[in-house]
C-alpha positions in Angstrom: 132.1 94.2 102.3 134.5 93.3 105.2 135.4 89.4 106.3 134.7 88.9 109.8 135.7 85.8 111.3 133.5 85.4 114.3 130.4 85.8 112.1 131.1 84.1 109.0 132.6 80.7 111.0 131.6 81.5 114.1 131.2 77.6 114.5 134.5 77.7 115.1 136.1 81.1 116.7 132.5 81.6 119.1 132.2 78.1 120.1 130.3 77.6 123.4 131.4 76.0 126.9 129.8 73.0 125.9 132.8 70.5 124.3 131.4 69.8 120.5 132.2 67.3 117.5 133.0 69.7 114.7 134.5 70.2 110.9 137.5 71.9 110.4 138.5 72.3 106.8 141.7 73.0 105.5 143.5 76.4 106.7 146.4 78.7 105.6 148.4 80.1 107.8 152.0 82.7 108.9 153.8 80.7 111.4 156.8 80.4 113.8 157.8 77.5 114.6 159.6 77.3 118.8 160.4 75.5 121.5 160.1 76.0 125.4 158.2 78.5 128.1 155.5 80.8 126.5 156.2 83.1 129.2 159.9 83.9 128.2 160.9 86.7 126.0 161.2 84.8 122.8 157.8 83.9 122.5 156.9 87.8 122.8 158.9 88.3 120.0 157.8 85.6 117.8 154.2 88.0 118.2 156.1 91.0 117.6 156.3 89.0 114.0 153.1 87.8 113.3 151.2 90.9 114.2 153.1 93.2 111.8 152.8 90.2 108.7 149.5 89.9 109.8 148.5 93.3 109.1 150.7 93.9 106.0 149.0 90.9 104.2 145.6 92.7 104.9 146.7 96.6 103.8 147.7 94.1 100.9 144.9 92.5 100.2 142.8 95.8 100.6 145.2 97.3 98.0 144.4 94.7 95.5 140.2 94.9 95.7 140.7 98.4 94.4 138.5 98.9 91.6 137.6 94.8 91.6 134.5 93.2 91.9 135.1 90.9 95.2 132.9 89.4 97.5 134.9 90.5 100.0 137.4 94.0 99.4 138.5 93.8 103.5 138.5 91.3 106.5 139.5 91.8 110.6 143.1 89.8 111.3 142.0 86.3 112.7 142.8 85.7 116.1 146.6 84.2 117.3 146.5 80.1 117.2 149.2 78.2 118.8 149.6 74.2 117.9 151.0 72.7 121.1 153.4 69.5 121.7 155.5 68.2 123.7 159.3 67.5 122.8 160.6 64.1 123.4 162.2 64.6 126.1 159.1 66.4 127.7 156.6 63.1 126.4 159.0 61.1 129.1 158.0 63.2 131.8 155.7 62.3 134.4 155.0 66.1 134.7 154.3 69.2 133.1 157.9 71.0 132.4 157.1 73.8 130.4 160.6 74.8 129.1 159.6 71.0 126.8 156.9 72.6 125.0 157.5 72.2 121.6 154.6 74.8 119.1 153.6 76.9 116.0 152.1 80.0 116.8 150.6 81.4 113.6 147.9 83.8 112.3 145.4 83.1 109.6 145.2 83.9 106.0 141.9 84.0 104.4 140.9 81.4 101.7 139.8 84.1 99.5 143.6 85.7 99.4 144.9 84.6 96.1 147.8 82.2 96.7 150.0 83.9 94.4 150.1 87.7 96.6 151.2 86.2 99.6 154.7 85.5 99.4 155.0 89.0 97.1 153.2 90.9 100.1 155.3 89.9 102.7 158.9 90.3 100.4 157.4 94.2 100.5 156.4 94.0 104.0 160.4 92.8 104.6 161.7 95.5 102.8 159.6 98.2 104.9 160.0 96.9 108.6 162.6 95.5 110.5 160.9 92.1 111.8 163.3 90.0 113.8 161.7 87.1 112.7 160.7 87.6 109.2 162.9 85.4 108.0 162.0 82.2 110.0 158.2 82.8 109.2 156.8 79.7 107.0 153.8 78.9 105.1 151.7 76.4 106.6 148.7 74.7 105.0 146.8 72.3 107.6 144.2 69.7 106.0 140.8 69.0 107.0 140.0 67.0 110.1 137.5 66.2 112.2 138.0 67.8 116.0 136.3 67.9 119.2 136.3 71.6 120.3 135.5 73.9 123.5 135.5 77.4 124.9 137.7 77.6 128.0 137.5 80.3 129.7 139.4 81.2 132.4 143.6 80.7 133.5 145.5 78.9 130.7 146.8 76.3 133.8 143.3 75.4 134.1 142.4 74.3 130.7 142.9 70.3 131.8 139.5 70.6 133.1 137.9 71.3 129.9 140.1 68.8 127.9 138.7 66.6 129.9 134.6 67.7 129.1 136.0 67.0 125.5 137.9 63.6 126.3 134.4 62.2 128.0 132.4 63.9 125.3 134.4 62.0 122.5 134.7 58.6 123.8 130.8 58.9 124.5 130.6 59.0 120.6 132.9 55.9 120.6 136.0 57.9 118.9 139.1 58.6 120.1 142.0 61.4 120.5 144.0 61.6 117.0 147.2 62.3 118.9 148.3 64.5 121.8 148.5 67.6 119.9 145.9 70.0 120.3 145.3 73.6 118.8 144.7 76.9 121.1 142.7 79.9 119.4 143.8 83.0 121.7 139.9 85.0 121.6 141.6 87.5 124.3 144.7 89.3 124.3 146.6 88.2 128.0 147.9 92.0 128.2 144.4 93.4 128.8 142.3 90.4 130.2 142.5 89.4 133.8 143.3 85.2 133.9 140.1 84.2 134.8 138.5 85.9 132.0 140.9 84.9 129.1 139.1 82.9 126.3 140.2 80.6 125.1 139.0 78.2 121.9 140.6 74.4 122.6 140.5 72.2 119.9 142.2 68.8 119.2 141.9 66.1 116.0 139.9 63.1 116.7 139.5 59.7 114.4 
């Protein structure tokens, strides 16, 4: 059976435009770190490494499952995610300078993916494909958290309105934001979807 994140984990990958507090389990990712404006060529280069590795891992998992009795013998590659913050210099500014973004862009590895299969699979991908940033790739694990999330529909530059709705719910629940770091999950392909129709999950940890 194929694992579909938008079906098996609907709450995390298909939220509504009404903010909600959720429990996010621990998760593991292939990840690349970056600093600067995501509209620049460096960000595109990261995509050109992340996605081939993600699909290479999927192929390795399917091969691993051949002849085995497993619940899921295939999966749809998870959507791209980004963890966003600002450099120290950016935090001191009285305006947003995209050149001061600090981020990790990443794609999730399924929980059922054997841990001892990850590194050998990446090494095999490395031997077959020339991916410019593959040596910078990290395997990152994020702990379980309580968070607030919402589905933002529209331009990335219009996200502050959705964050305001999230902040209101958090305040009403007597909680507070754990840090200024937030996560975005990109449900739309920005190369093919008009900015006004982009769908992005916004999420940040609360305490």
